[in-house]
PDB file of the backbone (N, CA, C, O) and the ligand in Angstrom, with CONECT records:
HET     ZN  A 101       1
ATOM      1  N   MET A   1       0.851  -1.198   0.000  1.00  0.00           N
ATOM      2  CA  MET A   1       0.000   0.000   0.000  1.00  0.00           C
ATOM      3  C   MET A   1       0.881   1.240   0.000  1.00  0.00           C
ATOM      4  O   MET A   1       1.385   1.657   1.043  1.00  0.00           O
ATOM      5  N   ASP A   2       1.056   1.809  -1.146  1.00  0.00           N
ATOM      6  CA  ASP A   2       1.986   2.931  -1.200  1.00  0.00           C
ATOM      7  C   ASP A   2       1.691   3.812  -2.400  1.00  0.00           C
ATOM      8  O   ASP A   2       2.290   3.670  -3.466  1.00  0.00           O
ATOM      9  N   ASN A   3       0.752   4.727  -2.198  1.00  0.00           N
ATOM     10  CA  ASN A   3       0.382   5.605  -3.303  1.00  0.00           C
ATOM     11  C   ASN A   3       1.041   6.963  -3.208  1.00  0.00           C
ATOM     12  O   ASN A   3       0.815   7.832  -4.049  1.00  0.00           O
ATOM     13  N   ILE A   4       1.849   7.144  -2.195  1.00  0.00           N
ATOM     14  CA  ILE A   4       2.506   8.437  -2.011  1.00  0.00           C
ATOM     15  C   ILE A   4       3.583   8.616  -3.076  1.00  0.00           C
ATOM     16  O   ILE A   4       4.337   7.700  -3.401  1.00  0.00           O
ATOM     17  N   TYR A   5       3.618   9.811  -3.591  1.00  0.00           N
ATOM     18  CA  TYR A   5       4.624  10.141  -4.589  1.00  0.00           C
ATOM     19  C   TYR A   5       5.871  10.593  -3.853  1.00  0.00           C
ATOM     20  O   TYR A   5       5.952  11.729  -3.387  1.00  0.00           O
ATOM     21  N   HIS A   6       6.821   9.718  -3.752  1.00  0.00           N
ATOM     22  CA  HIS A   6       8.013  10.021  -2.976  1.00  0.00           C
ATOM     23  C   HIS A   6       8.948  10.953  -3.726  1.00  0.00           C
ATOM     24  O   HIS A   6       9.220  10.781  -4.914  1.00  0.00           O
ATOM     25  N   THR A   7       9.424  11.934  -2.997  1.00  0.00           N
ATOM     26  CA  THR A   7      10.386  12.839  -3.604  1.00  0.00           C
ATOM     27  C   THR A   7      11.645  12.885  -2.743  1.00  0.00           C
ATOM     28  O   THR A   7      11.658  12.463  -1.587  1.00  0.00           O
ATOM     29  N   LYS A   8      12.668  13.397  -3.337  1.00  0.00           N
ATOM     30  CA  LYS A   8      13.960  13.478  -2.658  1.00  0.00           C
ATOM     31  C   LYS A   8      14.668  14.671  -3.265  1.00  0.00           C
ATOM     32  O   LYS A   8      14.517  14.951  -4.454  1.00  0.00           O
ATOM     33  N   SER A   9      15.443  15.377  -2.448  1.00  0.00           N
ATOM     34  CA  SER A   9      16.166  16.490  -3.048  1.00  0.00           C
ATOM     35  C   SER A   9      17.632  16.111  -3.234  1.00  0.00           C
ATOM     36  O   SER A   9      18.253  15.459  -2.395  1.00  0.00           O
ATOM     37  N   CYS A  10      18.138  16.541  -4.348  1.00  0.00           N
ATOM     38  CA  CYS A  10      19.507  16.196  -4.738  1.00  0.00           C
ATOM     39  C   CYS A  10      20.506  17.006  -3.927  1.00  0.00           C
ATOM     40  O   CYS A  10      20.305  18.202  -3.715  1.00  0.00           O
ATOM     41  N   TRP A  11      21.562  16.382  -3.478  1.00  0.00           N
ATOM     42  CA  TRP A  11      22.569  17.056  -2.672  1.00  0.00           C
ATOM     43  C   TRP A  11      23.515  17.886  -3.528  1.00  0.00           C
ATOM     44  O   TRP A  11      24.338  18.638  -3.006  1.00  0.00           O
ATOM     45  N   ARG A  12      23.394  17.748  -4.832  1.00  0.00           N
ATOM     46  CA  ARG A  12      24.225  18.549  -5.726  1.00  0.00           C
ATOM     47  C   ARG A  12      23.451  19.771  -6.195  1.00  0.00           C
ATOM     48  O   ARG A  12      23.901  20.902  -6.008  1.00  0.00           O
ATOM     49  N   CYS A  13      22.282  19.552  -6.806  1.00  0.00           N
ATOM     50  CA  CYS A  13      21.548  20.671  -7.406  1.00  0.00           C
ATOM     51  C   CYS A  13      20.397  21.178  -6.527  1.00  0.00           C
ATOM     52  O   CYS A  13      19.767  22.183  -6.856  1.00  0.00           O
ATOM     53  N   ASP A  14      20.123  20.496  -5.425  1.00  0.00           N
ATOM     54  CA  ASP A  14      19.071  20.892  -4.488  1.00  0.00           C
ATOM     55  C   ASP A  14      17.660  20.813  -5.051  1.00  0.00           C
ATOM     56  O   ASP A  14      16.711  21.266  -4.411  1.00  0.00           O
ATOM     57  N   LYS A  15      17.513  20.248  -6.234  1.00  0.00           N
ATOM     58  CA  LYS A  15      16.191  20.151  -6.843  1.00  0.00           C
ATOM     59  C   LYS A  15      15.407  19.002  -6.219  1.00  0.00           C
ATOM     60  O   LYS A  15      15.908  17.885  -6.093  1.00  0.00           O
ATOM     61  N   LEU A  16      14.179  19.295  -5.835  1.00  0.00           N
ATOM     62  CA  LEU A  16      13.294  18.258  -5.331  1.00  0.00           C
ATOM     63  C   LEU A  16      12.718  17.513  -6.533  1.00  0.00           C
ATOM     64  O   LEU A  16      12.160  18.138  -7.434  1.00  0.00           O
ATOM     65  N   GLN A  17      12.843  16.225  -6.557  1.00  0.00           N
ATOM     66  CA  GLN A  17      12.374  15.460  -7.702  1.00  0.00           C
ATOM     67  C   GLN A  17      11.957  14.053  -7.306  1.00  0.00           C
ATOM     68  O   GLN A  17      12.240  13.599  -6.197  1.00  0.00           O
ATOM     69  N   PRO A  18      11.271  13.354  -8.236  1.00  0.00           N
ATOM     70  CA  PRO A  18      10.818  12.003  -7.896  1.00  0.00           C
ATOM     71  C   PRO A  18      11.994  11.133  -7.456  1.00  0.00           C
ATOM     72  O   PRO A  18      13.090  11.201  -8.014  1.00  0.00           O
ATOM     73  N   GLU A  19      11.742  10.344  -6.476  1.00  0.00           N
ATOM     74  CA  GLU A  19      12.777   9.477  -5.926  1.00  0.00           C
ATOM     75  C   GLU A  19      13.420   8.598  -7.006  1.00  0.00           C
ATOM     76  O   GLU A  19      14.586   8.215  -6.910  1.00  0.00           O
ATOM     77  N   THR A  20      12.634   8.298  -8.017  1.00  0.00           N
ATOM     78  CA  THR A  20      13.132   7.416  -9.075  1.00  0.00           C
ATOM     79  C   THR A  20      14.239   8.059  -9.915  1.00  0.00           C
ATOM     80  O   THR A  20      14.881   7.372 -10.710  1.00  0.00           O
ATOM     81  N   ASN A  21      14.469   9.353  -9.754  1.00  0.00           N
ATOM     82  CA  ASN A  21      15.600   9.991 -10.437  1.00  0.00           C
ATOM     83  C   ASN A  21      16.920   9.766  -9.706  1.00  0.00           C
ATOM     84  O   ASN A  21      17.973  10.249 -10.123  1.00  0.00           O
ATOM     85  N   PHE A  22      16.836   9.025  -8.610  1.00  0.00           N
ATOM     86  CA  PHE A  22      18.033   8.707  -7.840  1.00  0.00           C
ATOM     87  C   PHE A  22      18.233   7.199  -7.882  1.00  0.00           C
ATOM     88  O   PHE A  22      17.328   6.426  -7.564  1.00  0.00           O
ATOM     89  N   LEU A  23      19.404   6.807  -8.269  1.00  0.00           N
ATOM     90  CA  LEU A  23      19.659   5.380  -8.397  1.00  0.00           C
ATOM     91  C   LEU A  23      19.638   4.680  -7.049  1.00  0.00           C
ATOM     92  O   LEU A  23      20.055   5.223  -6.026  1.00  0.00           O
ATOM     93  N   LYS A  24      19.140   3.466  -7.090  1.00  0.00           N
ATOM     94  CA  LYS A  24      19.194   2.596  -5.933  1.00  0.00           C
ATOM     95  C   LYS A  24      20.350   1.636  -6.174  1.00  0.00           C
ATOM     96  O   LYS A  24      20.433   1.009  -7.230  1.00  0.00           O
ATOM     97  N   ARG A  25      21.222   1.524  -5.217  1.00  0.00           N
ATOM     98  CA  ARG A  25      22.350   0.617  -5.377  1.00  0.00           C
ATOM     99  C   ARG A  25      22.202  -0.523  -4.380  1.00  0.00           C
ATOM    100  O   ARG A  25      22.761  -0.504  -3.283  1.00  0.00           O
ATOM    101  N   TYR A  26      21.435  -1.508  -4.800  1.00  0.00           N
ATOM    102  CA  TYR A  26      21.064  -2.585  -3.887  1.00  0.00           C
ATOM    103  C   TYR A  26      22.251  -3.263  -3.193  1.00  0.00           C
ATOM    104  O   TYR A  26      22.253  -3.440  -1.975  1.00  0.00           O
ATOM    105  N   SER A  27      23.219  -3.623  -3.958  1.00  0.00           N
ATOM    106  CA  SER A  27      24.292  -4.428  -3.390  1.00  0.00           C
ATOM    107  C   SER A  27      25.126  -3.667  -2.364  1.00  0.00           C
ATOM    108  O   SER A  27      25.660  -4.257  -1.425  1.00  0.00           O
ATOM    109  N   HIS A  28      25.234  -2.350  -2.554  1.00  0.00           N
ATOM    110  CA  HIS A  28      26.082  -1.563  -1.654  1.00  0.00           C
ATOM    111  C   HIS A  28      25.296  -0.840  -0.576  1.00  0.00           C
ATOM    112  O   HIS A  28      25.701  -0.791   0.586  1.00  0.00           O
ATOM    113  N   LEU A  29      24.189  -0.293  -0.973  1.00  0.00           N
ATOM    114  CA  LEU A  29      23.462   0.588  -0.059  1.00  0.00           C
ATOM    115  C   LEU A  29      22.142  -0.003   0.422  1.00  0.00           C
ATOM    116  O   LEU A  29      21.350   0.684   1.068  1.00  0.00           O
ATOM    117  N   ARG A  30      21.904  -1.274   0.108  1.00  0.00           N
ATOM    118  CA  ARG A  30      20.631  -1.897   0.506  1.00  0.00           C
ATOM    119  C   ARG A  30      19.477  -1.083  -0.045  1.00  0.00           C
ATOM    120  O   ARG A  30      19.285  -1.020  -1.259  1.00  0.00           O
ATOM    121  N   ASN A  31      18.711  -0.462   0.834  1.00  0.00           N
ATOM    122  CA  ASN A  31      17.531   0.248   0.351  1.00  0.00           C
ATOM    123  C   ASN A  31      17.732   1.740   0.151  1.00  0.00           C
ATOM    124  O   ASN A  31      16.782   2.476  -0.114  1.00  0.00           O
ATOM    125  N   GLU A  32      18.938   2.165   0.275  1.00  0.00           N
ATOM    126  CA  GLU A  32      19.199   3.587   0.121  1.00  0.00           C
ATOM    127  C   GLU A  32      19.382   3.963  -1.342  1.00  0.00           C
ATOM    128  O   GLU A  32      19.827   3.161  -2.162  1.00  0.00           O
ATOM    129  N   ARG A  33      19.031   5.189  -1.637  1.00  0.00           N
ATOM    130  CA  ARG A  33      19.313   5.709  -2.972  1.00  0.00           C
ATOM    131  C   ARG A  33      20.497   6.648  -2.890  1.00  0.00           C
ATOM    132  O   ARG A  33      20.858   7.125  -1.814  1.00  0.00           O
ATOM    133  N   LEU A  34      21.097   6.907  -4.039  1.00  0.00           N
ATOM    134  CA  LEU A  34      22.193   7.870  -4.077  1.00  0.00           C
ATOM    135  C   LEU A  34      21.646   9.251  -3.721  1.00  0.00           C
ATOM    136  O   LEU A  34      20.463   9.517  -3.931  1.00  0.00           O
ATOM    137  N   HIS A  35      22.482  10.122  -3.191  1.00  0.00           N
ATOM    138  CA  HIS A  35      22.051  11.480  -2.849  1.00  0.00           C
ATOM    139  C   HIS A  35      22.161  12.414  -4.045  1.00  0.00           C
ATOM    140  O   HIS A  35      21.708  13.557  -3.994  1.00  0.00           O
ATOM    141  N   ILE A  36      22.758  11.927  -5.108  1.00  0.00           N
ATOM    142  CA  ILE A  36      22.947  12.767  -6.292  1.00  0.00           C
ATOM    143  C   ILE A  36      22.018  12.252  -7.393  1.00  0.00           C
ATOM    144  O   ILE A  36      21.922  11.046  -7.618  1.00  0.00           O
ATOM    145  N   CYS A  37      21.334  13.176  -8.077  1.00  0.00           N
ATOM    146  CA  CYS A  37      20.332  12.767  -9.057  1.00  0.00           C
ATOM    147  C   CYS A  37      20.980  12.348 -10.381  1.00  0.00           C
ATOM    148  O   CYS A  37      22.153  12.621 -10.634  1.00  0.00           O
ATOM    149  N   ASN A  38      20.193  11.690 -11.201  1.00  0.00           N
ATOM    150  CA  ASN A  38      20.708  11.199 -12.476  1.00  0.00           C
ATOM    151  C   ASN A  38      21.197  12.323 -13.392  1.00  0.00           C
ATOM    152  O   ASN A  38      22.165  12.153 -14.134  1.00  0.00           O
ATOM    153  N   ASP A  39      20.518  13.472 -13.332  1.00  0.00           N
ATOM    154  CA  ASP A  39      20.933  14.606 -14.170  1.00  0.00           C
ATOM    155  C   ASP A  39      22.328  15.082 -13.786  1.00  0.00           C
ATOM    156  O   ASP A  39      23.160  15.378 -14.644  1.00  0.00           O
ATOM    157  N   CYS A  40      22.565  15.149 -12.482  1.00  0.00           N
ATOM    158  CA  CYS A  40      23.873  15.617 -12.020  1.00  0.00           C
ATOM    159  C   CYS A  40      24.954  14.584 -12.326  1.00  0.00           C
ATOM    160  O   CYS A  40      26.105  14.945 -12.569  1.00  0.00           O
ATOM    161  N   ILE A  41      24.600  13.333 -12.316  1.00  0.00           N
ATOM    162  CA  ILE A  41      25.568  12.288 -12.679  1.00  0.00           C
ATOM    163  C   ILE A  41      25.944  12.441 -14.159  1.00  0.00           C
ATOM    164  O   ILE A  41      27.116  12.348 -14.521  1.00  0.00           O
ATOM    165  N   SER A  42      24.947  12.675 -14.996  1.00  0.00           N
ATOM    166  CA  SER A  42      25.206  12.868 -16.422  1.00  0.00           C
ATOM    167  C   SER A  42      26.093  14.084 -16.651  1.00  0.00           C
ATOM    168  O   SER A  42      27.032  14.055 -17.447  1.00  0.00           O
ATOM    169  N   GLU A  43      25.769  15.150 -15.933  1.00  0.00           N
ATOM    170  CA  GLU A  43      26.539  16.388 -16.081  1.00  0.00           C
ATOM    171  C   GLU A  43      27.996  16.157 -15.688  1.00  0.00           C
ATOM    172  O   GLU A  43      28.916  16.577 -16.390  1.00  0.00           O
ATOM    173  N   GLU A  44      28.188  15.491 -14.570  1.00  0.00           N
ATOM    174  CA  GLU A  44      29.541  15.267 -14.094  1.00  0.00           C
ATOM    175  C   GLU A  44      30.329  14.365 -15.049  1.00  0.00           C
ATOM    176  O   GLU A  44      31.519  14.574 -15.284  1.00  0.00           O
ATOM    177  N   ALA A  45      29.640  13.361 -15.592  1.00  0.00           N
ATOM    178  CA  ALA A  45      30.297  12.459 -16.541  1.00  0.00           C
ATOM    179  C   ALA A  45      30.782  13.251 -17.753  1.00  0.00           C
ATOM    180  O   ALA A  45      31.872  13.007 -18.273  1.00  0.00           O
ATOM    181  N   LYS A  46      29.962  14.198 -18.194  1.00  0.00           N
ATOM    182  CA  LYS A  46      30.296  15.017 -19.349  1.00  0.00           C
ATOM    183  C   LYS A  46      31.490  15.927 -19.066  1.00  0.00           C
ATOM    184  O   LYS A  46      32.433  16.005 -19.853  1.00  0.00           O
ATOM    185  N   VAL A  47      31.427  16.604 -17.938  1.00  0.00           N
ATOM    186  CA  VAL A  47      32.489  17.546 -17.583  1.00  0.00           C
ATOM    187  C   VAL A  47      33.817  16.837 -17.376  1.00  0.00           C
ATOM    188  O   VAL A  47      34.863  17.310 -17.820  1.00  0.00           O
ATOM    189  N   LEU A  48      33.764  15.703 -16.702  1.00  0.00           N
ATOM    190  CA  LEU A  48      35.008  15.016 -16.359  1.00  0.00           C
ATOM    191  C   LEU A  48      35.466  14.032 -17.433  1.00  0.00           C
ATOM    192  O   LEU A  48      36.588  13.529 -17.382  1.00  0.00           O
ATOM    193  N   GLY A  49      34.597  13.761 -18.401  1.00  0.00           N
ATOM    194  CA  GLY A  49      34.959  12.814 -19.441  1.00  0.00           C
ATOM    195  C   GLY A  49      35.064  11.387 -18.955  1.00  0.00           C
ATOM    196  O   GLY A  49      35.772  10.569 -19.543  1.00  0.00           O
ATOM    197  N   GLU A  50      34.356  11.091 -17.879  1.00  0.00           N
ATOM    198  CA  GLU A  50      34.318   9.727 -17.353  1.00  0.00           C
ATOM    199  C   GLU A  50      33.004   9.078 -17.759  1.00  0.00           C
ATOM    200  O   GLU A  50      32.058   9.761 -18.151  1.00  0.00           O
ATOM    201  N   SER A  51      32.954   7.761 -17.662  1.00  0.00           N
ATOM    202  CA  SER A  51      31.685   7.091 -17.934  1.00  0.00           C
ATOM    203  C   SER A  51      30.754   7.308 -16.748  1.00  0.00           C
ATOM    204  O   SER A  51      31.193   7.568 -15.627  1.00  0.00           O
ATOM    205  N   LYS A  52      29.459   7.193 -17.025  1.00  0.00           N
ATOM    206  CA  LYS A  52      28.490   7.333 -15.935  1.00  0.00           C
ATOM    207  C   LYS A  52      28.717   6.263 -14.889  1.00  0.00           C
ATOM    208  O   LYS A  52      28.583   6.521 -13.693  1.00  0.00           O
ATOM    209  N   ALA A  53      29.057   5.073 -15.328  1.00  0.00           N
ATOM    210  CA  ALA A  53      29.297   3.971 -14.391  1.00  0.00           C
ATOM    211  C   ALA A  53      30.398   4.345 -13.406  1.00  0.00           C
ATOM    212  O   ALA A  53      30.329   4.025 -12.219  1.00  0.00           O
ATOM    213  N   GLU A  54      31.407   5.024 -13.921  1.00  0.00           N
ATOM    214  CA  GLU A  54      32.529   5.463 -13.084  1.00  0.00           C
ATOM    215  C   GLU A  54      32.042   6.452 -12.017  1.00  0.00           C
ATOM    216  O   GLU A  54      32.358   6.316 -10.835  1.00  0.00           O
ATOM    217  N   ILE A  55      31.279   7.435 -12.454  1.00  0.00           N
ATOM    218  CA  ILE A  55      30.762   8.462 -11.548  1.00  0.00           C
ATOM    219  C   ILE A  55      29.835   7.836 -10.500  1.00  0.00           C
ATOM    220  O   ILE A  55      29.906   8.152  -9.313  1.00  0.00           O
ATOM    221  N   ILE A  56      28.981   6.955 -10.968  1.00  0.00           N
ATOM    222  CA  ILE A  56      28.051   6.279 -10.053  1.00  0.00           C
ATOM    223  C   ILE A  56      28.839   5.499  -9.003  1.00  0.00           C
ATOM    224  O   ILE A  56      28.482   5.480  -7.825  1.00  0.00           O
ATOM    225  N   GLY A  57      29.910   4.860  -9.450  1.00  0.00           N
ATOM    226  CA  GLY A  57      30.767   4.110  -8.529  1.00  0.00           C
ATOM    227  C   GLY A  57      31.388   5.000  -7.475  1.00  0.00           C
ATOM    228  O   GLY A  57      31.467   4.636  -6.301  1.00  0.00           O
ATOM    229  N   ILE A  58      31.832   6.176  -7.908  1.00  0.00           N
ATOM    230  CA  ILE A  58      32.460   7.125  -6.986  1.00  0.00           C
ATOM    231  C   ILE A  58      31.475   7.565  -5.905  1.00  0.00           C
ATOM    232  O   ILE A  58      31.807   7.575  -4.720  1.00  0.00           O
ATOM    233  N   TYR A  59      30.263   7.928  -6.324  1.00  0.00           N
ATOM    234  CA  TYR A  59      29.290   8.407  -5.346  1.00  0.00           C
ATOM    235  C   TYR A  59      28.722   7.289  -4.495  1.00  0.00           C
ATOM    236  O   TYR A  59      28.327   7.510  -3.350  1.00  0.00           O
ATOM    237  N   THR A  60      28.683   6.092  -5.050  1.00  0.00           N
ATOM    238  CA  THR A  60      28.255   4.956  -4.233  1.00  0.00           C
ATOM    239  C   THR A  60      29.280   4.732  -3.122  1.00  0.00           C
ATOM    240  O   THR A  60      28.923   4.566  -1.955  1.00  0.00           O
ATOM    241  N   ASN A  61      30.539   4.730  -3.498  1.00  0.00           N
ATOM    242  CA  ASN A  61      31.600   4.529  -2.509  1.00  0.00           C
ATOM    243  C   ASN A  61      31.609   5.620  -1.449  1.00  0.00           C
ATOM    244  O   ASN A  61      31.780   5.353  -0.259  1.00  0.00           O
ATOM    245  N   LEU A  62      31.422   6.852  -1.903  1.00  0.00           N
ATOM    246  CA  LEU A  62      31.377   7.981  -0.986  1.00  0.00           C
ATOM    247  C   LEU A  62      30.311   7.733   0.079  1.00  0.00           C
ATOM    248  O   LEU A  62      30.534   7.926   1.274  1.00  0.00           O
ATOM    249  N   GLN A  63      29.156   7.302  -0.393  1.00  0.00           N
ATOM    250  CA  GLN A  63      28.034   7.091   0.508  1.00  0.00           C
ATOM    251  C   GLN A  63      28.255   5.910   1.452  1.00  0.00           C
ATOM    252  O   GLN A  63      27.775   5.908   2.585  1.00  0.00           O
ATOM    253  N   VAL A  64      28.979   4.922   0.974  1.00  0.00           N
ATOM    254  CA  VAL A  64      29.266   3.751   1.805  1.00  0.00           C
ATOM    255  C   VAL A  64      30.360   4.092   2.822  1.00  0.00           C
ATOM    256  O   VAL A  64      30.221   3.817   4.014  1.00  0.00           O
ATOM    257  N   GLN A  65      31.435   4.688   2.339  1.00  0.00           N
ATOM    258  CA  GLN A  65      32.598   4.973   3.186  1.00  0.00           C
ATOM    259  C   GLN A  65      32.312   6.009   4.268  1.00  0.00           C
ATOM    260  O   GLN A  65      32.790   5.893   5.397  1.00  0.00           O
ATOM    261  N   PHE A  66      31.535   7.012   3.911  1.00  0.00           N
ATOM    262  CA  PHE A  66      31.306   8.111   4.844  1.00  0.00           C
ATOM    263  C   PHE A  66      29.889   8.082   5.410  1.00  0.00           C
ATOM    264  O   PHE A  66      29.343   9.107   5.820  1.00  0.00           O
ATOM    265  N   LYS A  67      29.330   6.925   5.421  1.00  0.00           N
ATOM    266  CA  LYS A  67      27.968   6.688   5.879  1.00  0.00           C
ATOM    267  C   LYS A  67      27.542   7.592   7.037  1.00  0.00           C
ATOM    268  O   LYS A  67      26.453   8.166   7.008  1.00  0.00           O
ATOM    269  N   HIS A  68      28.393   7.719   8.053  1.00  0.00           N
ATOM    270  CA  HIS A  68      27.980   8.412   9.274  1.00  0.00           C
ATOM    271  C   HIS A  68      28.377   9.880   9.323  1.00  0.00           C
ATOM    272  O   HIS A  68      27.951  10.608  10.220  1.00  0.00           O
ATOM    273  N   ARG A  69      29.169  10.310   8.389  1.00  0.00           N
ATOM    274  CA  ARG A  69      29.543  11.730   8.440  1.00  0.00           C
ATOM    275  C   ARG A  69      29.504  12.367   7.052  1.00  0.00           C
ATOM    276  O   ARG A  69      30.261  13.287   6.744  1.00  0.00           O
ATOM    277  N   ILE A  70      28.622  11.859   6.249  1.00  0.00           N
ATOM    278  CA  ILE A  70      28.482  12.416   4.906  1.00  0.00           C
ATOM    279  C   ILE A  70      27.708  13.730   4.992  1.00  0.00           C
ATOM    280  O   ILE A  70      26.794  13.861   5.807  1.00  0.00           O
ATOM    281  N   ASN A  71      28.064  14.687   4.170  1.00  0.00           N
ATOM    282  CA  ASN A  71      27.328  15.947   4.173  1.00  0.00           C
ATOM    283  C   ASN A  71      27.269  16.540   2.775  1.00  0.00           C
ATOM    284  O   ASN A  71      27.993  16.134   1.866  1.00  0.00           O
ATOM    285  N   ARG A  72      26.393  17.499   2.639  1.00  0.00           N
ATOM    286  CA  ARG A  72      26.153  18.080   1.320  1.00  0.00           C
ATOM    287  C   ARG A  72      27.381  18.740   0.710  1.00  0.00           C
ATOM    288  O   ARG A  72      27.511  18.839  -0.510  1.00  0.00           O
ATOM    289  N   GLY A  73      28.266  19.184   1.571  1.00  0.00           N
ATOM    290  CA  GLY A  73      29.488  19.815   1.087  1.00  0.00           C
ATOM    291  C   GLY A  73      30.301  18.897   0.188  1.00  0.00           C
ATOM    292  O   GLY A  73      31.064  19.367  -0.657  1.00  0.00           O
ATOM    293  N   MET A  74      30.145  17.618   0.361  1.00  0.00           N
ATOM    294  CA  MET A  74      30.889  16.647  -0.438  1.00  0.00           C
ATOM    295  C   MET A  74      30.340  16.537  -1.862  1.00  0.00           C
ATOM    296  O   MET A  74      30.943  15.890  -2.719  1.00  0.00           O
ATOM    297  N   TYR A  75      29.214  17.162  -2.100  1.00  0.00           N
ATOM    298  CA  TYR A  75      28.570  17.040  -3.411  1.00  0.00           C
ATOM    299  C   TYR A  75      28.691  18.293  -4.262  1.00  0.00           C
ATOM    300  O   TYR A  75      28.034  18.417  -5.296  1.00  0.00           O
ATOM    301  N   ARG A  76      29.527  19.213  -3.826  1.00  0.00           N
ATOM    302  CA  ARG A  76      29.715  20.427  -4.624  1.00  0.00           C
ATOM    303  C   ARG A  76      30.371  20.090  -5.953  1.00  0.00           C
ATOM    304  O   ARG A  76      31.044  19.069  -6.095  1.00  0.00           O
ATOM    305  N   ARG A  77      30.164  20.956  -6.904  1.00  0.00           N
ATOM    306  CA  ARG A  77      30.840  20.782  -8.195  1.00  0.00           C
ATOM    307  C   ARG A  77      32.298  21.178  -8.008  1.00  0.00           C
ATOM    308  O   ARG A  77      32.696  22.312  -8.277  1.00  0.00           O
ATOM    309  N   PHE A  78      33.075  20.218  -7.544  1.00  0.00           N
ATOM    310  CA  PHE A  78      34.455  20.517  -7.168  1.00  0.00           C
ATOM    311  C   PHE A  78      35.303  21.006  -8.331  1.00  0.00           C
ATOM    312  O   PHE A  78      36.303  21.695  -8.129  1.00  0.00           O
ATOM    313  N   TRP A  79      34.909  20.654  -9.538  1.00  0.00           N
ATOM    314  CA  TRP A  79      35.723  21.045 -10.682  1.00  0.00           C
ATOM    315  C   TRP A  79      35.561  22.517 -11.044  1.00  0.00           C
ATOM    316  O   TRP A  79      36.440  23.088 -11.690  1.00  0.00           O
ATOM    317  N   GLU A  80      34.459  23.141 -10.644  1.00  0.00           N
ATOM    318  CA  GLU A  80      34.232  24.550 -10.978  1.00  0.00           C
ATOM    319  C   GLU A  80      35.377  25.418 -10.500  1.00  0.00           C
ATOM    320  O   GLU A  80      35.886  26.267 -11.232  1.00  0.00           O
ATOM    321  N   LYS A  81      35.770  25.192  -9.270  1.00  0.00           N
ATOM    322  CA  LYS A  81      36.868  25.931  -8.685  1.00  0.00           C
ATOM    323  C   LYS A  81      38.145  25.688  -9.489  1.00  0.00           C
ATOM    324  O   LYS A  81      38.901  26.613  -9.786  1.00  0.00           O
ATOM    325  N   ALA A  82      38.359  24.438  -9.826  1.00  0.00           N
ATOM    326  CA  ALA A  82      39.568  24.065 -10.558  1.00  0.00           C
ATOM    327  C   ALA A  82      39.598  24.712 -11.940  1.00  0.00           C
ATOM    328  O   ALA A  82      40.652  25.134 -12.414  1.00  0.00           O
ATOM    329  N   LEU A  83      38.436  24.784 -12.577  1.00  0.00           N
ATOM    330  CA  LEU A  83      38.373  25.331 -13.933  1.00  0.00           C
ATOM    331  C   LEU A  83      38.756  26.808 -13.970  1.00  0.00           C
ATOM    332  O   LEU A  83      39.319  27.287 -14.955  1.00  0.00           O
ATOM    333  N   TYR A  84      38.450  27.519 -12.900  1.00  0.00           N
ATOM    334  CA  TYR A  84      38.717  28.943 -12.903  1.00  0.00           C
ATOM    335  C   TYR A  84      39.964  29.309 -12.111  1.00  0.00           C
ATOM    336  O   TYR A  84      40.290  30.484 -11.943  1.00  0.00           O
ATOM    337  N   ASN A  85      40.636  28.307 -11.641  1.00  0.00           N
ATOM    338  CA  ASN A  85      41.839  28.512 -10.843  1.00  0.00           C
ATOM    339  C   ASN A  85      43.054  28.299 -11.748  1.00  0.00           C
ATOM    340  O   ASN A  85      43.259  27.214 -12.291  1.00  0.00           O
ATOM    341  N   SER A  86      43.841  29.342 -11.895  1.00  0.00           N
ATOM    342  CA  SER A  86      44.950  29.270 -12.850  1.00  0.00           C
ATOM    343  C   SER A  86      46.013  28.238 -12.452  1.00  0.00           C
ATOM    344  O   SER A  86      46.817  27.827 -13.288  1.00  0.00           O
ATOM    345  N   THR A  87      46.021  27.826 -11.205  1.00  0.00           N
ATOM    346  CA  THR A  87      47.016  26.841 -10.790  1.00  0.00           C
ATOM    347  C   THR A  87      46.545  25.407 -11.046  1.00  0.00           C
ATOM    348  O   THR A  87      47.320  24.461 -10.906  1.00  0.00           O
ATOM    349  N   ALA A  88      45.287  25.255 -11.416  1.00  0.00           N
ATOM    350  CA  ALA A  88      44.785  23.907 -11.669  1.00  0.00           C
ATOM    351  C   ALA A  88      45.246  23.412 -13.035  1.00  0.00           C
ATOM    352  O   ALA A  88      44.911  24.003 -14.062  1.00  0.00           O
ATOM    353  N   GLN A  89      45.985  22.369 -13.041  1.00  0.00           N
ATOM    354  CA  GLN A  89      46.516  21.821 -14.291  1.00  0.00           C
ATOM    355  C   GLN A  89      45.651  20.678 -14.810  1.00  0.00           C
ATOM    356  O   GLN A  89      45.430  20.537 -16.013  1.00  0.00           O
ATOM    357  N   ASP A  90      45.179  19.882 -13.891  1.00  0.00           N
ATOM    358  CA  ASP A  90      44.543  18.619 -14.266  1.00  0.00           C
ATOM    359  C   ASP A  90      43.290  18.761 -15.118  1.00  0.00           C
ATOM    360  O   ASP A  90      43.014  17.910 -15.963  1.00  0.00           O
ATOM    361  N   LEU A  91      42.542  19.812 -14.905  1.00  0.00           N
ATOM    362  CA  LEU A  91      41.273  19.920 -15.619  1.00  0.00           C
ATOM    363  C   LEU A  91      41.342  20.866 -16.800  1.00  0.00           C
ATOM    364  O   LEU A  91      40.319  21.221 -17.386  1.00  0.00           O
ATOM    365  N   ARG A  92      42.528  21.263 -17.137  1.00  0.00           N
ATOM    366  CA  ARG A  92      42.733  22.226 -18.222  1.00  0.00           C
ATOM    367  C   ARG A  92      42.132  21.834 -19.564  1.00  0.00           C
ATOM    368  O   ARG A  92      41.622  22.685 -20.292  1.00  0.00           O
ATOM    369  N   GLN A  93      42.193  20.555 -19.891  1.00  0.00           N
ATOM    370  CA  GLN A  93      41.783  20.112 -21.225  1.00  0.00           C
ATOM    371  C   GLN A  93      40.283  20.119 -21.456  1.00  0.00           C
ATOM    372  O   GLN A  93      39.830  19.985 -22.593  1.00  0.00           O
ATOM    373  N   ILE A  94      39.521  20.272 -20.409  1.00  0.00           N
ATOM    374  CA  ILE A  94      38.071  20.244 -20.566  1.00  0.00           C
ATOM    375  C   ILE A  94      37.615  21.444 -21.391  1.00  0.00           C
ATOM    376  O   ILE A  94      37.950  22.586 -21.079  1.00  0.00           O
ATOM    377  N   SER A  95      36.868  21.180 -22.417  1.00  0.00           N
ATOM    378  CA  SER A  95      36.452  22.290 -23.285  1.00  0.00           C
ATOM    379  C   SER A  95      35.102  22.841 -22.862  1.00  0.00           C
ATOM    380  O   SER A  95      34.597  23.778 -23.480  1.00  0.00           O
TER     381      SER A  95
HETATM  382 ZN    ZN A 101      20.993  16.921  -9.002  1.00  0.00          ZN2+
END
């Protein structure tokens, strides 16, 4: 019996959206969903040039490893700072 439309807000973009926009990682997180929405995963994959599977793996691990002290600060677009920071070398090639 569950007719409630479940929503969840993304820890990256803060958008409230249907829970189904957040992946469930059964094997690692049991019944928990990722805190980052599918749109933000796609965006990050594009910016970093990694596969979505890679990004999903990173955030799954983050959620598993830091289970008890995870916070929204960990979901910032960390590359933004790097892109505009002249000392950042690693992300230079991103167009
Ligand atoms: Zn998001």
